[in-house]
N, CA, C and O atoms as a printed pandas DataFrame, in Angstrom:
     atom_number atom_name residue_name chain_id  residue_number  x_coord  y_coord  z_coord
0              1         N          MET        A               1  114.714   85.156  111.065
1              2        CA          MET        A               1  113.313   85.679  111.640
2              3         C          MET        A               1  112.678   86.089  110.368
3              4         O          MET        A               1  111.655   85.609  109.881
4              5         N          LEU        A               2  113.616   87.295  109.764
5              6        CA          LEU        A               2  113.661   87.673  108.613
6              7         C          LEU        A               2  113.376   87.154  107.387
7              8         O          LEU        A               2  114.315   86.481  106.963
8              9         N          THR        A               3  112.081   87.229  106.375
9             10        CA          THR        A               3  112.022   85.782  105.482
10            11         C          THR        A               3  111.961   86.888  104.066
11            12         O          THR        A               3  111.445   86.378  103.071
12            13         N          ASP        A               4  112.377   88.131  103.938
13            14        CA          ASP        A               4  111.503   88.304  102.759
14            15         C          ASP        A               4  111.672   90.045  102.920
15            16         O          ASP        A               4  111.186   90.454  103.975
16            17         N          ILE        A               5  112.233   91.028  102.108
17            18        CA          ILE        A               5  112.175   92.549  101.457
18            19         C          ILE        A               5  111.510   92.646  100.334
19            20         O          ILE        A               5  111.752   91.938   99.357
20            21         N          ASN        A               6  110.539   93.603  100.377
21            22        CA          ASN        A               6  109.781   94.120   99.289
22            23         C          ASN        A               6  109.634   95.207   99.171
23            24         O          ASN        A               6  108.462   95.581   99.231
24            25         N          PRO        A               7  110.998   96.550   98.886
25            26        CA          PRO        A               7  110.708   97.877   98.352
26            27         C          PRO        A               7  109.058   98.427   98.165
27            28         O          PRO        A               7  108.204   97.940   97.423
28            29         N          LYS        A               8  108.933   99.524   99.031
29            30        CA          LYS        A               8  108.511  100.347   98.134
30            31         C          LYS        A               8  108.501  101.803   97.627
31            32         O          LYS        A               8  108.410  102.773   98.380
32            33         N          LEU        A               9  108.604  101.875   96.273
33            34        CA          LEU        A               9  108.810  103.109   95.164
34            35         C          LEU        A               9  108.044  103.950   94.950
35            36         O          LEU        A               9  106.907  103.512   94.771
36            37         N          PRO        A              10  108.195  105.523   94.849
37            38        CA          PRO        A              10  107.365  106.279   94.526
38            39         C          PRO        A              10  106.695  105.804   93.067
39            40         O          PRO        A              10  107.168  104.787   92.561
40            41         N          MET        A              11  105.957  106.278   92.592
41            42        CA          MET        A              11  105.213  106.065   91.428
42            43         C          MET        A              11  104.063  107.421   90.966
43            44         O          MET        A              11  103.259  107.806   91.815
44            45         N          ARG        A              12  104.085  107.971   89.781
45            46        CA          ARG        A              12  103.522  108.852   89.921
46            47         C          ARG        A              12  102.499  108.428   88.648
47            48         O          ARG        A              12  101.480  109.113   88.737
48            49         N          ASN        A              13  102.469  107.896   87.975
49            50        CA          ASN        A              13  101.386  106.936   87.157
50            51         C          ASN        A              13  101.123  105.436   87.063
51            52         O          ASN        A              13  101.729  104.683   86.300
52            53         N          LYS        A              14  100.197  105.090   87.880
53            54        CA          LYS        A              14  100.964  103.539   87.828
54            55         C          LYS        A              14  100.202  103.034   86.035
55            56         O          LYS        A              14   99.857  101.864   85.867
56            57         N          THR        A              15  100.105  103.678   85.326
57            58        CA          THR        A              15   99.647  102.952   84.529
58            59         C          THR        A              15  100.759  102.880   83.479
59            60         O          THR        A              15  100.613  102.044   82.587
60            61         N          ILE        A              16  101.863  103.659   83.475
61            62        CA          ILE        A              16  103.412  104.006   82.926
62            63         C          ILE        A              16  103.931  103.230   83.725
63            64         O          ILE        A              16  104.705  102.479   83.132
64            65         N          THR        A              17  103.855  102.937   85.404
65            66        CA          THR        A              17  104.734  101.642   85.803
66            67         C          THR        A              17  104.490  100.662   85.864
67            68         O          THR        A              17  105.215   99.836   86.417
68            69         N          ARG        A              18  103.377  100.392   85.316
69            70        CA          ARG        A              18  102.885   98.980   85.126
70            71         C          ARG        A              18  103.420   99.172   83.792
71            72         O          ARG        A              18  104.248   98.268   83.683
72            73         N          ASP        A              19  103.415   99.559   83.171
73            74        CA          ASP        A              19  103.941   99.124   81.271
74            75         C          ASP        A              19  104.921   98.996   81.558
75            76         O          ASP        A              19  105.295   97.831   81.690
76            77         N          TYR        A              20  105.784   99.971   81.788
77            78        CA          TYR        A              20  107.244   99.557   81.901
78            79         C          TYR        A              20  107.640   98.709   82.497
79            80         O          TYR        A              20  108.728   98.375   82.028
80            81         N          TYR        A              21  107.221   97.826   83.747
81            82        CA          TYR        A              21  107.568   96.726   85.156
82            83         C          TYR        A              21  107.212   95.193   83.845
83            84         O          TYR        A              21  107.764   94.150   83.494
84            85         N          VAL        A              22  105.668   96.158   83.467
85            86        CA          VAL        A              22  105.612   94.475   82.659
86            87         C          VAL        A              22  105.813   94.040   81.476
87            88         O          VAL        A              22  106.181   92.979   80.972
88            89         N          ASN        A              23  105.462   95.189   81.078
89            90        CA          ASN        A              23  106.354   95.179   79.055
90            91         C          ASN        A              23  107.079   94.881   78.720
91            92         O          ASN        A              23  107.435   94.054   77.881
92            93         N          GLN        A              24  107.781   96.050   79.839
93            94        CA          GLN        A              24  109.715   96.070   78.908
94            95         C          GLN        A              24  110.484   94.964   80.139
95            96         O          GLN        A              24  111.462   94.270   79.865
96            97         N          LEU        A              25  109.962   94.982   81.196
97            98        CA          LEU        A              25  111.187   94.178   81.979
98            99         C          LEU        A              25  110.639   92.866   82.001
99           100         O          LEU        A              25  111.491   91.993   81.837
100          101         N          GLY        A              26  109.006   92.302   82.217
101          102        CA          GLY        A              26  108.631   91.089   82.480
102          103         C          GLY        A              26  108.595   90.811   83.898
103          104         O          GLY        A              26  108.974   89.751   84.395
104          105         N          PHE        A              27  108.103   91.851   84.567
105          106        CA          PHE        A              27  107.274   91.586   85.469
106          107         C          PHE        A              27  105.897   91.075   85.414
107          108         O          PHE        A              27  105.162   91.406   84.484
108          109         N          LYS        A              28  105.476   90.241   86.412
109          110        CA          LYS        A              28  104.013   90.470   86.046
110          111         C          LYS        A              28  103.393   91.138   87.214
111          112         O          LYS        A              28  104.221   91.316   88.107
112          113         N          GLU        A              29  102.149   91.584   87.512
113          114        CA          GLU        A              29  101.498   92.682   87.800
114          115         C          GLU        A              29  100.661   91.287   88.964
115          116         O          GLU        A              29  100.128   90.256   88.554
116          117         N          LEU        A              30  100.818   91.779   90.586
117          118        CA          LEU        A              30  100.239   90.503   91.679
118          119         C          LEU        A              30   99.401   91.374   92.191
119          120         O          LEU        A              30   99.117   90.768   93.224
120          121         N          GLY        A              31   98.659   92.565   92.242
121          122        CA          GLY        A              31   97.855   93.495   92.574
122          123         C          GLY        A              31   98.236   94.989   92.191
123          124         O          GLY        A              31   99.268   95.655   92.105
124          125         N          ASP        A              32   96.783   95.182   91.994
125          126        CA          ASP        A              32   96.194   96.335   91.464
126          127         C          ASP        A              32   95.752   97.214   92.543
127          128         O          ASP        A              32   94.596   97.301   92.131
128          129         N          TYR        A              33   95.751   97.711   93.268
129          130        CA          TYR        A              33   94.685   98.769   94.119
130          131         C          TYR        A              33   94.714  100.622   93.556
131          132         O          TYR        A              33   95.201  101.224   92.599
132          133         N          ARG        A              34   93.977  100.960   94.658
133          134        CA          ARG        A              34   93.694  102.208   94.187
134          135         C          ARG        A              34   95.008  102.560   94.002
135          136         O          ARG        A              34   95.418  102.501   92.843
136          137         N          GLN        A              35   95.717  102.888   94.804
137          138        CA          GLN        A              35   96.772  104.060   94.296
138          139         C          GLN        A              35   98.103  102.843   95.277
139          140         O          GLN        A              35   98.602  103.088   96.376
140          141         N          TYR        A              36   98.267  102.036   94.711
141          142        CA          TYR        A              36   99.018  101.161   94.723
142          143         C          TYR        A              36   99.219  100.211   93.882
143          144         O          TYR        A              36   98.174  100.021   93.260
144          145         N          LEU        A              37  100.341   99.266   93.432
145          146        CA          LEU        A              37  100.398   98.719   92.902
146          147         C          LEU        A              37  102.040   97.095   92.792
147          148         O          LEU        A              37  103.200   97.239   92.404
148          149         N          MET        A              38  101.680   96.435   93.061
149          150        CA          MET        A              38  102.554   95.089   93.228
150          151         C          MET        A              38  102.573   94.746   91.862
151          152         O          MET        A              38  101.726   94.898   90.982
152          153         N          VAL        A              39  103.841   94.191   91.854
153          154        CA          VAL        A              39  104.700   93.530   90.606
154          155         C          VAL        A              39  105.835   92.358   91.621
155          156         O          VAL        A              39  106.539   92.349   92.630
156          157         N          GLN        A              40  105.335   91.412   90.401
157          158        CA          GLN        A              40  106.704   89.921   90.560
158          159         C          GLN        A              40  107.741   89.338   89.665
159          160         O          GLN        A              40  107.144   89.063   88.624
160          161         N          LYS        A              41  108.854   89.048   89.562
161          162        CA          LYS        A              41  109.143   88.466   89.035
162          163         C          LYS        A              41  109.965   87.311   89.423
163          164         O          LYS        A              41  110.255   87.566   90.592
164          165         N          ASP        A              42  110.456   86.294   89.144
165          166        CA          ASP        A              42  110.870   85.303   90.068
166          167         C          ASP        A              42  110.867   85.434   91.233
167          168         O          ASP        A              42  109.719   85.620   91.636
168          169         N          ASN        A              43  111.939   85.429   92.366
169          170        CA          ASN        A              43  111.790   86.003   93.681
170          171         C          ASN        A              43  111.423   87.190   93.820
171          172         O          ASN        A              43  110.521   87.401   94.631
172          173         N          ILE        A              44  111.947   88.207   93.149
173          174        CA          ILE        A              44  111.869   89.925   93.235
174          175         C          ILE        A              44  110.356   90.220   93.156
175          176         O          ILE        A              44  109.784   90.021   92.084
176          177         N          GLU        A              45  109.552   90.763   94.406
177          178        CA          GLU        A              45  108.312   91.923   94.506
178          179         C          GLU        A              45  108.781   93.104   94.640
179          180         O          GLU        A              45  109.607   93.155   95.551
180          181         N          ILE        A              46  108.550   94.355   93.968
181          182        CA          ILE        A              46  108.619   95.594   94.350
182          183         C          ILE        A              46  106.841   95.858   94.146
183          184         O          ILE        A              46  105.947   95.309   93.502
184          185         N          HIS        A              47  106.956   97.138   95.191
185          186        CA          HIS        A              47  105.499   97.919   95.836
186          187         C          HIS        A              47  105.821   98.617   95.201
187          188         O          HIS        A              47  107.005   98.749   94.892
188          189         N          PHE        A              48  104.690   99.464   94.687
189          190        CA          PHE        A              48  104.918  101.639   94.453
190          191         C          PHE        A              48  103.481  101.812   95.408
191          192         O          PHE        A              48  102.691  101.021   95.925
192          193         N          PHE        A              49  103.582  102.940   95.351
193          194        CA          PHE        A              49  102.729  103.472   95.862
194          195         C          PHE        A              49  102.723  105.109   95.191
195          196         O          PHE        A              49  103.688  105.803   94.872
196          197         N          GLU        A              50  101.290  105.402   95.122
197          198        CA          GLU        A              50  101.243  106.688   94.084
198          199         C          GLU        A              50  101.608  108.202   94.867
199          200         O          GLU        A              50  101.087  108.810   95.802
200          201         N          PHE        A              51  102.667  108.433   94.056
201          202        CA          PHE        A              51  102.850  110.350   94.544
202          203         C          PHE        A              51  103.438  111.113   93.613
203          204         O          PHE        A              51  104.607  111.358   93.314
204          205         N          LYS        A              52  101.718  111.640   92.969
205          206        CA          LYS        A              52  101.939  112.169   91.886
206          207         C          LYS        A              52  102.450  113.261   91.880
207          208         O          LYS        A              52  102.836  113.733   90.811
208          209         N          ASP        A              53  102.647  114.234   93.540
209          210        CA          ASP        A              53  103.851  115.114   92.687
210          211         C          ASP        A              53  105.284  114.736   92.814
211          212         O          ASP        A              53  105.938  115.751   93.051
212          213         N          LEU        A              54  105.932  113.806   92.757
213          214        CA          LEU        A              54  107.318  113.266   92.892
214          215         C          LEU        A              54  107.958  114.174   91.697
215          216         O          LEU        A              54  107.563  114.054   90.537
216          217         N          ASN        A              55  108.577  114.731   91.927
217          218        CA          ASN        A              55  109.663  115.510   90.382
218          219         C          ASN        A              55  110.945  114.467   90.406
219          220         O          ASN        A              55  111.786  114.340   91.297
220          221         N          PRO        A              56  110.831  113.729   89.102
221          222        CA          PRO        A              56  111.929  112.735   89.211
222          223         C          PRO        A              56  113.258  113.005   89.365
223          224         O          PRO        A              56  114.136  112.151   89.483
224          225         N          LYS        A              57  113.475  114.667   89.365
225          226        CA          LYS        A              57  115.025  114.741   89.570
226          227         C          LYS        A              57  115.400  114.478   90.577
227          228         O          LYS        A              57  116.476  113.899   90.726
228          229         N          GLU        A              58  114.458  114.902   91.784
229          230        CA          GLU        A              58  114.331  114.552   93.123
230          231         C          GLU        A              58  114.278  113.121   93.653
231          232         O          GLU        A              58  114.379  112.887   94.858
232          233         N          ASN        A              59  114.153  112.376   92.931
233          234        CA          ASN        A              59  114.305  111.110   93.276
234          235         C          ASN        A              59  115.328  110.116   93.992
235          236         O          ASN        A              59  116.264  109.891   93.224
236          237         N          TYR        A              60  115.417  109.669   94.808
237          238        CA          TYR        A              60  116.186  109.211   95.665
238          239         C          TYR        A              60  116.354  107.388   95.401
239          240         O          TYR        A              60  117.322  106.642   95.253
240          241         N          GLY        A              61  114.931  107.205   95.437
241          242        CA          GLY        A              61  114.502  105.561   95.371
242          243         C          GLY        A              61  115.493  104.448   94.665
243          244         O          GLY        A              61  116.153  104.530   93.629
244          245         N          GLN        A              62  115.428  103.967   95.092
245          246        CA          GLN        A              62  116.987  103.042   94.633
246          247         C          GLN        A              62  116.767  101.952   94.993
247          248         O          GLN        A              62  116.227  101.915   96.099
248          249         N          VAL        A              63  117.069  100.423   94.247
249          250        CA          VAL        A              63  116.539   99.041   94.630
250          251         C          VAL        A              63  117.729   98.416   94.195
251          252         O          VAL        A              63  118.155   98.761   93.093
252          253         N          TYR        A              64  118.621   97.195   95.119
253          254        CA          TYR        A              64  119.882   96.535   94.058
254          255         C          TYR        A              64  119.151   94.821   94.226
255          256         O          TYR        A              64  118.541   94.476   95.238
256          257         N          ILE        A              65  119.318   94.151   93.332
257          258        CA          ILE        A              65  118.354   93.251   92.796
258          259         C          ILE        A              65  119.444   92.391   92.434
259          260         O          ILE        A              65  120.239   92.548   91.507
260          261         N          ARG        A              66  119.389   91.504   93.236
261          262        CA          ARG        A              66  120.495   90.285   93.125
262          263         C          ARG        A              66  120.265   89.068   91.783
263          264         O          ARG        A              66  119.104   88.739   91.543
264          265         N          THR        A              67  121.237   88.535   91.076
265          266        CA          THR        A              67  120.662   87.790   89.982
266          267         C          THR        A              67  122.174   86.994   89.965
267          268         O          THR        A              67  123.291   87.373   90.318
268          269         N          ASN        A              68  121.629   85.583   89.330
269          270        CA          ASN        A              68  122.592   84.731   89.091
270          271         C          ASN        A              68  122.749   84.048   87.494
271          272         O          ASN        A              68  123.087   83.024   86.901
272          273         N          ALA        A              69  122.248   85.404   87.299
273          274        CA          ALA        A              69  122.275   85.743   85.473
274          275         C          ALA        A              69  122.252   86.854   84.988
275          276         O          ALA        A              69  121.298   87.505   84.562
276          277         N          ILE        A              70  123.146   87.050   85.037
277          278        CA          ILE        A              70  123.849   89.305   85.242
278          279         C          ILE        A              70  123.838   89.194   83.841
279          280         O          ILE        A              70  123.008   89.927   83.304
280          281         N          GLU        A              71  124.588   88.417   83.007
281          282        CA          GLU        A              71  124.938   88.763   81.295
282          283         C          GLU        A              71  123.698   88.374   80.827
283          284         O          GLU        A              71  123.050   89.306   80.350
284          285         N          SER        A              72  122.993   86.951   80.807
285          286        CA          SER        A              72  122.462   86.649   80.032
286          287         C          SER        A              72  120.793   87.951   80.437
287          288         O          SER        A              72  120.146   88.284   79.444
288          289         N          LEU        A              73  120.423   88.393   81.551
289          290        CA          LEU        A              73  119.779   89.296   81.858
290          291         C          LEU        A              73  119.931   90.681   81.541
291          292         O          LEU        A              73  119.010   91.495   81.481
292          293         N          TYR        A              74  121.395   90.950   81.300
293          294        CA          TYR        A              74  121.677   92.646   80.522
294          295         C          TYR        A              74  121.371   91.768   79.538
295          296         O          TYR        A              74  120.632   90.921   80.039
296          297         N          GLN        A              75  121.585   91.509   78.248
297          298        CA          GLN        A              75  121.911   90.846   76.538
298          299         C          GLN        A              75  119.940   90.763   76.509
299          300         O          GLN        A              75  119.353   91.094   75.479
300          301         N          SER        A              76  119.164   90.296   77.745
301          302        CA          SER        A              76  117.700   89.822   76.853
302          303         C          SER        A              76  117.421   91.842   77.240
303          304         O          SER        A              76  117.599   92.632   76.312
304          305         N          LEU        A              77  117.186   92.135   78.031
305          306        CA          LEU        A              77  117.306   93.779   78.313
306          307         C          LEU        A              77  117.574   94.395   77.020
307          308         O          LEU        A              77  116.726   94.772   76.211
308          309         N          LEU        A              78  118.621   94.446   76.929
309          310        CA          LEU        A              78  119.634   95.234   75.511
310          311         C          LEU        A              78  118.291   94.625   73.871
311          312         O          LEU        A              78  117.426   95.088   73.128
312          313         N          ASP        A              79  119.010   93.374   74.173
313          314        CA          ASP        A              79  117.979   92.716   73.407
314          315         C          ASP        A              79  116.319   93.200   72.862
315          316         O          ASP        A              79  115.959   93.319   71.691
316          317         N          SER        A              80  115.488   93.422   74.104
317          318        CA          SER        A              80  114.343   94.006   73.970
318          319         C          SER        A              80  114.676   96.041   73.783
319          320         O          SER        A              80  113.728   96.678   73.324
320          321         N          ALA        A              81  115.236   96.385   73.943
321          322        CA          ALA        A              81  115.587   97.619   73.410
322          323         C          ALA        A              81  115.141   98.397   74.890
323          324         O          ALA        A              81  114.622   99.502   74.734
324          325         N          VAL        A              82  115.280   97.974   76.126
325          326        CA          VAL        A              82  115.347   98.582   77.398
326          327         C          VAL        A              82  116.945   99.846   77.385
327          328         O          VAL        A              82  118.049   99.834   76.840
328          329         N          LYS        A              83  116.279  100.686   78.217
329          330        CA          LYS        A              83  116.911  101.711   77.769
330          331         C          LYS        A              83  118.516  101.440   79.389
331          332         O          LYS        A              83  118.361  101.843   80.541
332          333         N          ILE        A              84  119.722  100.745   78.905
333          334        CA          ILE        A              84  120.389  100.836   80.285
334          335         C          ILE        A              84  120.715  102.608   80.626
335          336         O          ILE        A              84  120.642  103.551   79.838
336          337         N          HIS        A              85  121.051  102.604   81.948
337          338        CA          HIS        A              85  121.381  103.784   82.730
338          339         C          HIS        A              85  122.692  104.320   81.823
339          340         O          HIS        A              85  123.436  103.456   81.361
340          341         N          PRO        A              86  122.865  105.169   81.668
341          342        CA          PRO        A              86  123.911  106.074   80.922
342          343         C          PRO        A              86  125.235  106.261   81.414
343          344         O          PRO        A              86  126.138  106.830   80.801
344          345         N          ASN        A              87  125.314  105.712   82.644
345          346        CA          ASN        A              87  126.483  105.467   83.469
346          347         C          ASN        A              87  126.358  103.759   84.399
347          348         O          ASN        A              87  126.871  103.296   85.418
348          349         N          GLY        A              88  125.481  103.310   83.461
349          350        CA          GLY        A              88  125.090  102.135   84.139
350          351         C          GLY        A              88  124.917  100.523   83.431
351          352         O          GLY        A              88  124.255   99.520   83.700
352          353         N          ALA        A              89  126.161  101.017   82.125
353          354        CA          ALA        A              89  126.587   99.387   81.811
354          355         C          ALA        A              89  126.811   98.455   81.962
355          356         O          ALA        A              89  127.252   98.384   80.815
356          357         N          LEU        A              90  126.942   97.628   82.278
357          358        CA          LEU        A              90  127.806   96.114   82.410
358          359         C          LEU        A              90  128.825   96.135   83.314
359          360         O          LEU        A              90  129.947   96.166   82.806
360          361         N          GLU        A              91  128.809   96.132   83.652
361          362        CA          GLU        A              91  130.797   96.177   84.495
362          363         C          GLU        A              91  131.135   95.587   85.642
363          364         O          GLU        A              91  130.260   95.490   86.503
364          365         N          THR        A              92  132.299   95.133   85.873
365          366        CA          THR        A              92  132.841   94.995   87.163
366          367         C          THR        A              92  133.316   95.328   87.686
367          368         O          THR        A              92  134.426   95.730   87.337
368          369         N          LYS        A              93  132.731   95.473   89.377
369          370        CA          LYS        A              93  132.811   96.745   89.987
370          371         C          LYS        A              93  134.445   96.014   90.986
371          372         O          LYS        A              93  134.909   94.904   90.725
372          373         N          PRO        A              94  135.001   96.906   92.014
373          374        CA          PRO        A              94  135.477   96.383   92.172
374          375         C          PRO        A              94  135.253   95.995   93.875
375          376         O          PRO        A              94  136.265   95.666   94.493
376          377         N          TRP        A              95  134.404   96.023   94.345
377          378        CA          TRP        A              95  134.000   95.741   95.518
378          379         C          TRP        A              95  133.103   94.309   94.723
379          380         O          TRP        A              95  131.904   94.156   94.954
380          381         N          GLY        A              96  133.809   93.425   93.874
381          382        CA          GLY        A              96  133.323   91.775   93.045
382          383         C          GLY        A              96  131.902   91.812   93.748
383          384         O          GLY        A              96  131.151   91.519   94.679
384          385         N          GLN        A              97  132.255   92.642   92.071
385          386        CA          GLN        A              97  130.402   92.398   91.731
386          387         C          GLN        A              97  130.518   93.080   90.451
387          388         O          GLN        A              97  131.372   93.907   90.133
388          389         N          LYS        A              98  129.462   92.588   89.690
389          390        CA          LYS        A              98  128.879   92.952   87.891
390          391         C          LYS        A              98  128.066   93.442   88.444
391          392         O          LYS        A              98  127.515   93.037   89.467
392          393         N          GLU        A              99  127.825   94.587   87.731
393          394        CA          GLU        A              99  126.696   95.809   88.085
394          395         C          GLU        A              99  125.967   96.120   86.560
395          396         O          GLU        A              99  126.522   95.874   85.489
396          397         N          PHE        A             100  124.754   96.649   86.690
397          398        CA          PHE        A             100  124.230   97.239   85.517
398          399         C          PHE        A             100  122.902   97.904   86.096
399          400         O          PHE        A             100  122.186   97.088   86.677
400          401         N          ALA        A             101  122.416   99.221   86.062
401          402        CA          ALA        A             101  121.423   99.997   86.388
402          403         C          ALA        A             101  120.623  100.116   85.218
403          404         O          ALA        A             101  120.811   99.784   84.048
404          405         N          LEU        A             102  119.539  100.753   85.908
405          406        CA          LEU        A             102  118.433  100.675   84.803
406          407         C          LEU        A             102  117.662  101.992   85.527
407          408         O          LEU        A             102  117.482  101.753   86.721
408          409         N          LEU        A             103  117.028  103.668   85.014
409          410        CA          LEU        A             103  116.045  104.352   85.459
410          411         C          LEU        A             103  115.386  104.264   85.386
411          412         O          LEU        A             103  115.015  104.374   84.217
412          413         N          ASP        A             104  114.213  103.934   86.490
413          414        CA          ASP        A             104  112.140  103.604   85.635
414          415         C          ASP        A             104  111.868  105.131   85.302
415          416         O          ASP        A             104  112.632  106.095   85.362
416          417         N          PRO        A             105  110.588  105.045   84.946
417          418        CA          PRO        A             105  109.845  106.471   83.923
418          419         C          PRO        A             105  109.822  107.212   85.479
419          420         O          PRO        A             105  109.516  108.402   85.405
420          421         N          ASP        A             106  110.076  106.745   86.789
421          422        CA          ASP        A             106  110.191  107.977   88.032
422          423         C          ASP        A             106  111.320  107.954   88.432
423          424         O          ASP        A             106  111.497  108.106   89.641
424          425         N          SER        A             107  112.281  107.787   87.684
425          426        CA          SER        A             107  113.856  107.860   87.970
426          427         C          SER        A             107  114.430  106.830   89.493
427          428         O          SER        A             107  115.517  106.954   90.058
428          429         N          ASN        A             108  113.195  105.756   89.897
429          430        CA          ASN        A             108  114.117  104.784   90.833
430          431         C          ASN        A             108  115.078  104.524   89.954
431          432         O          ASN        A             108  115.259  104.837   88.777
432          433         N          LEU        A             109  115.851  103.692   90.989
433          434        CA          LEU        A             109  117.070  103.503   89.987
434          435         C          LEU        A             109  117.232  101.828   90.341
435          436         O          LEU        A             109  117.291  101.430   91.504
436          437         N          LEU        A             110  117.276  101.186   89.508
437          438        CA          LEU        A             110  117.793   99.545   89.736
438          439         C          LEU        A             110  118.580   99.426   89.090
439          440         O          LEU        A             110  118.890   99.683   87.926
440          441         N          THR        A             111  119.178   98.723   90.438
441          442        CA          THR        A             111  120.837   98.046   90.049
442          443         C          THR        A             111  120.358   96.886   90.417
443          444         O          THR        A             111  119.484   96.495   91.191
444          445         N          PHE        A             112  121.372   96.258   89.454
445          446        CA          PHE        A             112  121.392   94.174   88.866
446          447         C          PHE        A             112  122.563   93.655   89.412
447          448         O          PHE        A             112  123.427   94.204   88.729
448          449         N          GLY        A             113  123.073   93.016   90.134
449          450        CA          GLY        A             113  124.481   92.837   90.569
450          451         C          GLY        A             113  124.199   90.965   90.790
451          452         O          GLY        A             113  123.237   90.250   91.071
452          453         N          GLN        A             114  125.621   90.774   90.477
453          454        CA          GLN        A             114  125.922   89.600   90.396
454          455         C          GLN        A             114  127.137   89.345   91.029
455          456         O          GLN        A             114  127.998   89.953   90.393
456          457         N          SER        A             115  127.737   88.621   92.166
457          458        CA          SER        A             115  128.882   88.023   92.674
458          459         C          SER        A             115  129.835   87.586   91.956
459          460         O          SER        A             115  129.576   86.603   91.262
460          461         N          ILE        A             116  131.181   88.150   91.896
461          462        CA          ILE        A             116  131.851   87.560   91.156
462          463         C          ILE        A             116  132.754   86.289   91.592
463          464         O          ILE        A             116  133.443   85.705   90.756
């Protein structure tokens, strides 16, 4: 019966969040409502809710996004000068995944993975 999951992550500033996801990561905007933003890329949809008092150092928002083209995705982000998480370079993990990670402007962790 379950068909999709669309994570909801906190954002402090909708303009900054939209810019990061649309202009840096290549998502398209699906909806912009008063304190809510929705973006989509391929089959991935992420929603954001306004949380102006969010302390990014205390944000534990995380999303694990599966891909079937991890190396080309990683390279395209490097080519676009998207900052990779300091501990999140592309590598093969012991649990059978190739992964890398990014932190968005509000410190939401985006981990991208592909089964090997």
